[in-house]
KERORO-513829 format. One record per residue: x, y negated, z of N, C-alpha, C, O, CB in turn. Coordinates in steps of 0.001 Angstrom, whole numbers. Atoms other than C-alpha are relative to their C-alpha. Glycine has a CB too. Layout:
# residues N
n.east/n.north/n.up/ca.east/ca.north/ca.up/c.east/c.north/c.up/o.east/o.north/o.up/cb.east/cb.north/cb.up
X/Y/Z/X/Y/Z/X/Y/Z/X/Y/Z/X/Y/Z
...
//
This chain:
# residues 120
n.east/n.north/n.up/ca.east/ca.north/ca.up/c.east/c.north/c.up/o.east/o.north/o.up/cb.east/cb.north/cb.up
-1204/-1048/-460/5138/-31539/-24072/744/-448/435/1284/-1554/410/668/731/-743
-1172/78/-1167/7239/-30393/-21581/789/-390/-214/1108/-447/-1402/514/850/548
-1691/54/-85/10657/-31427/-20598/592/1661/-9/8/2725/198/560/-891/1707
-945/-1306/-26/13551/-28769/-20901/86/694/1371/562/231/2408/1524/-387/-410
265/-706/-1367/12907/-26363/-18336/1218/354/383/2169/545/-375/-934/1240/14
-1097/-830/-730/15222/-25049/-15605/978/-1226/765/673/-2403/958/987/1063/-1257
-317/1543/-648/17809/-27095/-13832/1585/-215/-1017/2244/606/-1654/319/26/2304
-819/625/809/20375/-29301/-15447/1011/-755/645/893/-1515/1606/-672/-731/-800
-1007/584/-450/23415/-30332/-15010/1022/-707/-428/978/-440/-1629/350/570/419
-828/1020/760/26260/-32859/-16045/1386/840/-57/1912/1562/790/127/-1619/828
-1109/-931/153/29167/-31460/-17614/995/-1085/-978/646/-1621/-2030/-536/1659/-800
-881/938/740/32396/-33619/-18621/830/860/-618/1002/2028/-267/760/-1039/810
-1025/-730/689/35044/-32845/-21310/1183/-773/-717/667/-1645/-1416/-673/785/-969
-867/635/595/38056/-34275/-22696/296/-2/-1774/164/920/-2578/989/434/729
309/161/1188/38330/-35351/-25792/330/-760/-843/-416/-1736/-913/-800/-61/-52
-907/1471/495/40693/-37565/-28093/-151/-718/1069/-879/-1707/1155/-526/-968/-1369
-71/1245/-1060/41481/-38937/-24868/-857/-745/783/-409/-1425/1706/396/-867/-473
979/289/-366/38380/-39925/-23992/-1057/854/1140/-1031/2062/905/-359/-200/-1073
505/-1123/-487/36098/-38241/-21440/-1718/-99/-134/-2270/-1123/270/583/164/1504
1242/303/571/32372/-37584/-22704/-945/1025/762/-736/2224/950/11/141/-1646
1131/-901/-993/29135/-36474/-20531/-938/474/-690/-1294/-211/-1649/-772/-742/1116
367/-742/260/27296/-34264/-21292/-1389/350/1052/-1106/513/2239/1050/669/-191
1226/-593/-1001/23522/-33229/-19554/-46/1231/-586/22/1106/-1809/-1593/-775/21
567/-940/303/22813/-29802/-20055/-1074/1016/565/-1610/796/1651/748/360/-224
853/-640/-812/20599/-27088/-19395/371/1755/385/1367/2253/-141/-1372/-219/-757
-307/-890/-552/20737/-23925/-17881/893/1041/-1086/1758/1842/-732/-1207/424/624
-1053/-981/1051/22348/-22085/-21027/461/-1147/-738/261/-1093/-1951/-775/1348/-1165
-920/813/229/24346/-25151/-21505/5/-518/-1647/871/-656/-2511/1231/702/485
579/663/1350/22257/-26537/-24409/265/-1226/275/541/-1345/1468/-1543/171/-399
-180/1385/64/22754/-30422/-24953/-1358/-493/357/-2254/298/64/530/-507/-1378
1329/710/-1076/19840/-32299/-23180/500/-1517/-1128/280/-1798/-2306/393/-143/2602
-676/1347/407/21679/-35760/-23710/1629/-596/72/2220/356/582/-693/-856/773
-1380/709/228/25055/-37454/-23956/-18/-1487/274/-696/-2307/-344/481/183/-1480
-884/1586/-553/26548/-40717/-22369/1289/-267/-661/2248/502/-609/502/-1/1724
-1020/617/233/28833/-42767/-23908/895/-242/1097/311/-816/2016/-332/-995/-548
-615/406/-1232/31616/-43167/-21338/1224/-1382/-926/2361/-1512/-472/899/1727/994
-948/770/379/33396/-46079/-23718/-494/-1304/391/-1608/-1652/-1/342/160/-1368
99/1219/-652/33507/-49363/-21944/1201/-464/507/2321/46/497/-889/44/977
-1286/751/-772/35502/-51837/-20130/288/338/1621/-662/399/2400/-287/-1695/-58
17/-564/-1634/37058/-50735/-16458/-831/702/335/-1788/1057/-352/-119/-847/1013
149/-1531/-805/36387/-48103/-13880/-1591/-223/377/-2334/755/453/1217/276/1692
1397/180/-195/32893/-49909/-13066/-569/707/-642/-1167/1652/-129/-498/-1072/-178
893/-456/1185/31422/-48984/-16348/-25/1585/245/-1026/2299/297/666/-453/-1624
135/-1663/-118/32613/-45357/-15847/-278/362/1075/-613/1546/1111/1091/814/-274
651/-325/-1289/31675/-45166/-12591/-1982/-269/-9/-2930/243/586/902/-1162/1216
1696/-189/292/28115/-45953/-13567/-680/489/-733/-1897/549/-557/-593/-767/-179
276/-886/565/27845/-44034/-16021/353/1564/319/371/2409/-575/331/-408/-927
-241/-1195/-689/28660/-41041/-13927/-1283/332/695/-1971/1352/665/1182/-114/955
1206/220/-819/26000/-42356/-11615/-1256/744/-684/-2080/1597/-355/-273/-1606/151
1219/-348/682/23901/-42251/-14397/-574/1302/-814/-1656/1582/-1329/-30/-857/-756
5/-1527/264/24735/-38690/-15318/-637/446/1111/-1374/1385/811/1398/728/-185
90/-964/-1732/23983/-37482/-11604/-1704/-302/-252/-2604/531/-361/1033/-1022/2092
1506/710/42/20728/-39329/-11924/-554/701/-861/-1451/1383/-366/-183/-1525/-402
719/-504/951/19656/-37916/-15363/-142/1374/228/-869/2015/-531/496/-282/-1197
-590/-1503/158/20790/-34386/-14199/-917/124/1018/-1097/1337/1131/1733/521/207
1077/-240/-1446/18314/-34434/-11167/-1067/-117/-662/-1694/913/-414/-30/-1116/1402
1147/227/314/15372/-35550/-12997/-1140/1504/141/-2320/1429/482/222/-639/-1411
1295/-885/-226/13688/-31849/-12997/-606/206/1565/-1768/214/1971/371/1492/-562
-125/226/-1322/14427/-31713/-9446/-1060/-924/787/-1976/-843/1606/1252/-504/119
982/1330/-944/13066/-34849/-8455/-1241/-148/-547/-1886/-966/109/617/-1671/-45
1007/-6/810/10101/-34461/-10909/-1339/1109/1004/-2541/930/1201/678/623/-1649
373/-1401/-644/9335/-30848/-8840/-375/-663/1660/-1353/-509/2392/1595/1375/-82
315/708/-1823/9651/-32833/-5236/-1194/-1080/-266/-1998/-1109/666/1725/-1137/885
489/854/13/7740/-35480/-6370/-1898/293/4/-2870/-213/565/749/-628/-1038
1165/-773/-186/4972/-33123/-7321/-686/169/959/-1764/-317/1300/123/923/-219
760/-366/-1789/4660/-31356/-3816/-133/-967/818/-686/-714/1888/823/954/1031
643/1052/-1103/4274/-34528/-2121/-1153/-740/-322/-1836/-1330/514/932/-1059/371
1134/623/985/1797/-35864/-4486/-973/808/566/-1769/284/1346/141/143/-1753
802/-912/-804/-90/-32456/-3476/-137/-198/1465/-1173/-387/2103/490/1246/-171
548/589/-1847/293/-33176/206/-460/-1096/627/-1004/-1200/1726/902/-37/902
518/1162/-357/-367/-36370/251/-1291/17/-693/-2137/-379/109/869/-1147/-301
1617/-494/144/-3729/-35618/-1556/-816/1298/615/-2005/1546/416/-191/227/-1400
428/-699/-1284/-4263/-33035/952/-751/-1116/1063/-1945/-1323/1276/1431/702/738
399/753/-860/-4169/-35531/3450/-1177/-1182/-427/-1769/-1684/528/1189/-476/478
801/501/290/-6388/-37522/1840/-1537/651/-31/-2584/75/267/495/-392/-900
1070/-591/91/-8826/-35007/1299/-430/415/1136/-1564/887/1222/38/841/-775
1031/-425/-1270/-9436/-34271/4815/769/1122/600/175/1582/1575/-1683/564/-466
-305/-1519/122/-7054/-30945/4987/392/-232/1339/1079/-1206/1647/1129/721/-1183
-828/-3/-1749/-6263/-30265/8950/1099/661/92/1585/965/1181/-797/720/1261
-1722/-299/-220/-2923/-29007/8143/91/69/-1336/-748/434/-2160/687/1483/900
-618/-516/1122/-377/-29065/5457/1487/214/770/1892/-8/1911/-82/-1073/-1424
-1017/-494/-405/2804/-27733/5230/1351/-903/-943/1713/-844/-2119/-211/1647/-185
-831/1285/818/5268/-30410/4191/1536/255/407/2467/-365/-108/-540/-1797/590
-1913/-379/316/8866/-28792/5262/531/429/-1350/1536/-45/-1880/581/1390/912
-1194/-205/1676/10026/-27470/1870/-337/-1081/-711/259/-1155/-1786/-279/1523/-1278
667/1095/1602/8322/-30449/-226/1012/-950/757/1716/-1643/22/-2295/-759/-304
-1376/1248/-781/10867/-32767/2560/1393/740/-551/2210/118/-1230/93/-34/2347
-1349/-126/559/13772/-30579/1801/182/370/-1768/1285/538/-2287/659/1203/915
-343/534/1177/13022/-30668/-1872/662/-1034/-530/1487/-1015/-1444/-708/-93/-383
-228/1551/174/13400/-34397/-1789/1554/-494/484/2286/-1414/119/-1200/-836/979
-1099/514/-627/16180/-34330/325/1279/780/-869/2402/280/-916/-92/311/1707
-802/-817/1402/18023/-31846/-2409/185/-1026/-1060/1219/-1597/-1406/-988/1362/-791
-182/943/1424/17073/-33942/-5372/827/-1486/278/1777/-1951/-352/-1730/-448/-663
-771/1111/-635/18245/-36866/-3766/1539/-228/332/2136/-1299/231/-525/-87/1074
-1558/-267/-97/21893/-35539/-2895/244/11/-1396/1018/-802/-1903/534/1427/783
-535/-19/1454/22031/-34590/-6451/-36/-1213/-665/966/-1366/-1363/-712/904/-844
148/813/1047/21166/-37414/-8199/823/-949/437/1288/-1626/-481/-1315/-414/-359
-605/1013/-964/23032/-39746/-5454/1389/375/183/2185/-555/313/-726/-63/1401
-857/-396/-820/25733/-37750/-4415/588/-291/1207/1788/-260/1481/586/59/-468
-51/776/-1166/25176/-39183/-1140/-245/1116/1350/-1179/1911/1247/-1208/-1250/-145
6/-1146/-682/25705/-36900/2019/-1870/-391/777/-2094/-1473/1319/1681/122/1218
978/377/-1011/22120/-36918/3721/-117/559/1293/695/1449/1544/-1107/150/-470
-475/-245/-1338/21621/-36433/7283/-501/1915/-122/-1447/2290/-816/-970/-1254/1427
222/-1541/271/21614/-32205/7566/-1280/678/716/-1255/1517/1617/1316/803/521
1873/-728/-174/17613/-31232/7982/-102/455/-844/125/274/-2041/-1413/-764/101
6/-1219/1026/16787/-28278/7280/-1656/489/-125/-2103/1440/516/1097/1418/659
1694/-167/-681/12668/-28407/6944/-641/1295/-529/-1860/1461/-573/-1181/-1383/-542
1003/-928/780/12043/-25172/5189/-629/701/1317/-1799/1066/1209/801/1203/-1225
1259/-604/-1026/10781/-23652/8706/-576/-869/878/-718/-679/2086/425/1112/950
744/852/-712/9143/-26296/9691/-1037/15/186/-1615/-230/-873/39/-842/-219
1238/-316/-197/5780/-25715/11344/-898/-1383/-970/-481/-2447/-1427/-237/124/1798
479/999/372/2780/-27324/9988/-12/-1229/928/280/-1442/2105/-1073/359/-378
252/1297/-533/1862/-30854/9989/-1279/41/727/-2037/75/-242/-15/-1048/-1063
1489/441/-53/-1748/-31233/11903/-60/-1429/25/667/-2260/568/-776/541/1240
478/1087/544/-3383/-33859/10628/-1114/-489/791/-2127/206/719/-327/221/-1307
1347/-40/-17/-5921/-35715/12445/-146/-1741/-360/757/-2577/-339/-678/681/1574
116/1374/471/-7697/-39033/11274/-1077/-792/982/-2077/-260/1463/-488/10/-1608
757/894/-557/-9137/-42070/13010/-1116/-53/-370/-1412/-21/-1565/384/-1004/-42
1077/-3/914/-12478/-42244/13016/-503/-1854/68/-569/-2603/1042/-1327/1314/608
404/1642/-432/-13602/-45938/12390/-1475/-309/-267/-1927/-1426/-17/901/-1200/-949
//
């Protein structure tokens, strides 16, 4: 069975003086719910971080697939690969998952990487 397709997003709702976190798909259908009941701000911040990580899962899966394809091409001796767009996907997924600003590098127009294998 495949996972729910499309972009996932984190949504918070206030309900009975408690904030609830849902992960929803692009049609606002609930994928999962995170309980925010707990002690202290550290617990709440951890749950918010967990929600970001879960919501970024489809993007991370796609980026991991792209990197895997490129690494397989390297192992199979491909003379060149287009890795720029894969690295851009990785950076976007990491930013969504961690909410950390990454280096502002755009790999979209990066040239193909020429590979040479050392002969032993």
